[in-house]
C-alpha positions in Angstrom: 0.0 0.0 0.0 2.8 2.4 0.8 4.5 1.8 -2.5 1.4 2.3 -4.5 0.7 5.6 -2.7 4.2 6.8 -3.4 3.9 5.8 -7.1 0.6 7.7 -7.4 2.1 10.8 -5.8 5.1 10.7 -8.1 3.1 10.3 -11.2 0.7 13.0 -10.2 3.5 15.4 -9.6 5.1 14.5 -13.0 1.7 15.1 -14.8 1.2 18.4 -13.1 4.8 19.5 -14.0 4.2 18.5 -17.6 1.0 20.5 -17.8 2.7 23.7 -16.6 5.8 22.9 -18.7 8.2 22.5 -15.8 9.1 19.1 -17.1 9.6 18.3 -20.8 8.0 15.2 -22.1 11.2 14.3 -23.8 12.9 14.0 -20.4 10.4 11.1 -19.6 10.5 9.3 -23.0 13.2 10.7 -25.3 12.0 11.1 -28.9 8.3 10.4 -28.2 6.6 13.7 -27.3 2.9 12.7 -27.5 3.4 9.0 -26.7 5.4 9.9 -23.6 2.5 11.8 -22.0 0.0 9.1 -22.9 2.3 6.5 -21.2 2.4 8.6 -18.0 -1.4 8.9 -18.0 -1.7 5.2 -18.5 0.7 4.4 -15.7 -1.2 6.7 -13.4 -4.6 5.1 -14.2 -3.3 1.5 -13.8 -1.7 2.4 -10.4 -4.9 4.1 -9.2 -7.0 1.0 -10.2 -4.5 -1.3 -8.4 -4.6 0.9 -5.3 -8.4 0.7 -5.2 -8.5 -3.1 -5.5 -5.8 -3.6 -2.9 -7.6 -1.3 -0.5 -10.8 -3.2 -0.9 -9.2 -6.6 -0.3 -6.7 -5.5 2.3 -8.5 -7.4 5.0 -10.0 -10.8 4.2 -12.4 -10.5 7.2 -13.4 -7.2 8.7 -14.4 -7.6 12.4 -13.3 -4.3 13.9 -15.3 -3.6 17.0 -17.2 -6.9 16.8 -18.2 -8.5 20.2 -19.0 -12.2 20.1 -22.4 -12.3 21.8 -22.3 -15.0 24.4 -24.1 -13.3 27.3 -26.5 -16.3 27.5 -23.5 -18.4 28.7 -23.5 -16.7 32.1 -27.2 -17.1 32.6 -27.0 -20.8 31.6 -24.3 -21.4 34.1 -26.0 -19.4 36.8 -29.4 -21.0 36.5 -28.8 -24.5 35.1 -25.2 -25.7 35.7 -24.4 -28.1 38.5 -22.9 -26.9 41.8 -19.6 -28.4 40.9 -19.4 -26.7 37.5 -20.5 -23.4 39.1 -17.5 -23.8 41.5 -15.2 -24.6 38.6 -16.0 -21.4 36.8 -16.3 -18.9 39.8 -14.5 -20.7 42.6 -17.3 -20.2 45.1 -20.6 -21.9 45.8 -24.0 -20.4 44.7 -24.8 -19.4 48.3 -21.5 -17.6 48.7 -22.0 -15.9 45.4 -25.4 -14.6 46.5 -24.0 -13.5 49.8 -21.3 -11.5 48.1 -23.8 -10.0 45.7 -26.0 -8.8 48.6 -23.0 -7.4 50.5 -21.8 -5.5 47.5 -25.2 -4.0 46.8 -25.7 -3.0 50.5 -22.3 -1.4 51.1 -21.5 0.2 47.7 -24.6 0.8 45.7 -23.4 4.2 44.4 -20.4 2.5 42.8 -22.6 0.2 40.7 -25.0 3.0 39.6 -24.6 5.6 36.9 -24.2 9.2 38.1 -27.3 10.2 36.1 -29.3 7.2 37.1 -29.8 3.8 35.6 -27.7 0.7 36.1 -24.4 -0.3 34.5 -24.0 -4.0 33.9 -26.0 -6.2 36.2 -24.3 -6.6 39.6 -24.3 -10.4 39.4 -22.6 -10.2 35.9 -19.9 -7.8 37.2 -19.2 -10.1 40.2 -19.1 -13.2 37.9 -16.6 -11.5 35.6 -14.3 -10.6 38.5 -14.5 -14.0 40.1 -13.9 -15.7 36.8 -10.7 -13.6 36.2 -9.5 -14.2 39.8 -10.1 -17.9 39.5 -8.2 -18.5 36.3 -4.6 -18.0 35.2 -2.8 -17.2 31.9 -4.7 -16.8 28.7 -8.0 -17.9 30.2 -8.2 -14.7 32.3 -7.0 -12.3 29.6 -9.3 -9.4 29.0 -10.1 -10.3 25.4 -11.0 -13.9 26.3 -13.2 -12.9 29.2 -14.9 -10.3 27.0 -15.7 -12.8 24.3 -16.9 -15.4 26.9 -19.4 -13.0 28.6 -20.4 -11.2 25.4 -19.3 -7.7 26.6 -16.7 -5.2 25.6 -13.1 -5.2 26.8 -13.6 -1.9 28.7 -16.6 -3.3 30.5 -14.4 -6.2 31.8 -11.8 -3.9 33.1 -14.2 -1.5 34.7 -16.3 -4.2 36.3 -13.2 -5.8 37.8 -12.1 -2.5 39.3 -15.5 -1.8 40.8 -15.8 -5.2 42.4 -12.3 -5.3 43.7 -12.5 -1.8 45.1 -15.8 -2.7 46.9 -14.4 -6.0 48.3 -11.4 -4.1 49.7 -13.7 -1.7 51.4 -15.8 -4.3 53.1 -13.0 -6.9 53.8 -12.3 -5.6 57.4 -15.9 -6.3 58.3 -15.6 -10.0 57.5 -11.9 -10.8 57.9 -11.2 -10.1 61.5 -9.6 -11.8 64.5 -12.1 -13.7 66.7 -12.8 -12.6 70.3 -11.9 -14.6 73.3 -15.3 -16.4 73.4 -15.0 -17.6 69.8 -11.4 -18.7 70.3 -12.5 -20.7 73.4 -15.2 -22.4 71.3 -12.6 -23.2 68.6 -10.2 -24.6 71.2 -12.9 -26.9 72.6 -13.9 -28.1 69.1 -10.3 -28.9 68.3 -9.8 -30.7 71.6 -12.9 -32.8 71.3 -12.6 -33.6 67.6 -8.9 -33.9 67.0 -7.1 -33.8 70.4 -5.5 -30.4 69.9 -6.2 -28.7 73.2 -5.9 -24.9 72.8 -5.7 -24.9 69.0 -7.8 -22.1 67.5 -7.1 -22.6 63.8 -4.5 -23.1 61.2 -2.1 -20.9 59.2 -0.2 -21.4 56.0 1.5 -19.5 53.2 0.3 -19.2 49.6 1.5 -17.5 46.5 -0.5 -15.5 44.0 1.1 -15.9 40.5 1.6 -12.8 38.3 0.9 -12.9 34.6 3.9 -10.8 33.6 7.4 -10.4 34.9 7.7 -7.2 37.0 9.8 -4.5 35.5 11.5 -3.6 38.8 13.7 -6.2 40.6 12.0 -9.2 38.9 14.3 -11.7 40.7 12.7 -10.8 44.0 9.3 -12.1 42.7 10.7 -15.5 41.4 9.4 -18.2 43.8 10.3 -21.8 44.4 7.7 -22.9 41.7 9.7 -21.1 39.0 7.1 -18.4 38.5 6.7 -14.7 39.4 4.3 -14.2 42.3 3.4 -12.5 45.6 3.5 -14.3 48.8 1.1 -14.1 51.7 0.0 -15.9 54.9 -3.7 -16.9 55.4 -5.1 -17.9 58.8 -8.5 -19.5 59.3 -10.6 -21.2 61.9 -11.8 -24.8 62.0 -14.9 -23.8 60.0 -12.8 -22.5 57.2 -13.6 -18.8 58.0 -10.5 -16.6 57.2 -9.6 -14.5 60.2 -6.4 -12.9 59.0 -4.5 -12.2 55.8 -0.9 -10.9 55.7 0.3 -9.5 52.4 3.0 -7.3 51.1 5.8 -9.7 50.3 7.2 -10.9 47.0 7.3 -14.5 45.9 10.9 -15.0 46.8 10.2 -14.3 50.5 9.9 -17.5 52.5 6.8 -18.2 54.7 8.9 -17.7 57.8 9.6 -14.1 56.8 6.0 -13.4 55.8 4.9 -14.8 59.2 7.3 -12.4 61.0 5.4 -9.5 59.4 2.0 -10.7 60.7 0.4 -8.6 63.5 -0.5 -11.7 65.5 3.1 -12.8 65.4 4.5 -9.5 66.5 1.9 -8.9 69.2 0.8 -12.4 70.4 -0.4 -11.1 73.8 -3.2 -9.2 72.0 -4.3 -12.0 69.7 -3.9 -15.1 71.9 -5.0 -16.1 75.4 -2.9 -18.4 77.5 -2.3 -21.8 75.9 -3.8 -20.9 72.5 -1.9 -21.6 69.3 -2.2 -22.2 65.6 -1.3 -25.2 63.5 1.2 -24.8 60.6 3.3 -26.9 58.3 7.0 -27.4 58.1 7.5 -24.1 56.2 6.2 -22.0 59.1 8.2 -20.3 61.9 7.7 -22.4 65.0 7.0 -20.4 68.1 4.9 -20.8 71.2 1.9 -19.7 69.1 2.6 -21.8 66.0 3.3 -25.5 66.1 3.7 -28.1 63.4 5.1 -31.5 62.7 8.6 -32.5 63.9 11.3 -31.7 61.5 13.9 -34.3 60.6 16.6 -33.3 63.2 14.1 -33.2 66.0 12.8 -36.8 65.7 15.2 -38.5 68.0 13.1 -41.1 69.7 11.1 -44.0 68.2 8.0 -42.7 69.8 8.3 -39.4 68.0 8.9 -41.1 64.7 5.8 -43.2 65.2 3.6 -40.3 66.3 4.8 -37.9 63.5 
């Protein structure tokens, strides 16, 4: 296309110069005065026709701005899919999804309404988009793939995710909070009666959140033991799987022991634990009077310890 445009421009300039007698026809085709001008006109006409045909066939399939309409997919999954398939797509149960939807609407209704009235995308659709992206990794959670799957635009995917994440961050302190002494006592009794762990109020463990792209600044500090770039955090929960504390802010290269040392309950145990209370952890955690785990290899010295652990 660029070559054709340049040729048209050149021939147009030559013809214009010949008309005003700035260029002699003999300079173009020596010895052929009239035939030279005809040849230049013919070359210009053929170039123009080729340009038009090439422009018309430049794209075999024009799909600029086309959105693949698959909005019915979400409604089919929401209304007719099995509970297991629903969890596969959105990583939560239907009851949890409904509870999240009610909390979002109750705490942040203005965020999901237009300034001049009316509603944006349906709240359940925005929540489903966000949960689907958070529950998938790689190409499956790319903006284009999610937009095609839900039958919406790319900008709608980005804005919906931002709205939901912003609202969840606002209401998170109301739901993720350390239990009081009465709840911890009940958890301790449950652990003692059911599993024999007297004083245990829950469990804690580290987890990584993989990143799609390599960070631009100090990427080596994000490279974790699973050979991927990620962020590391510590999650603490009760026996009924309710999350009571989340510690974030560390890169994937940081070990769980370091992340644990940044947790408030580790730095101020007298505020978060009563006498004799503790958490269960795995071998990667930092063992203290408030976190216990299985015996590590050097500590198993007696046959009884080997049999027990």
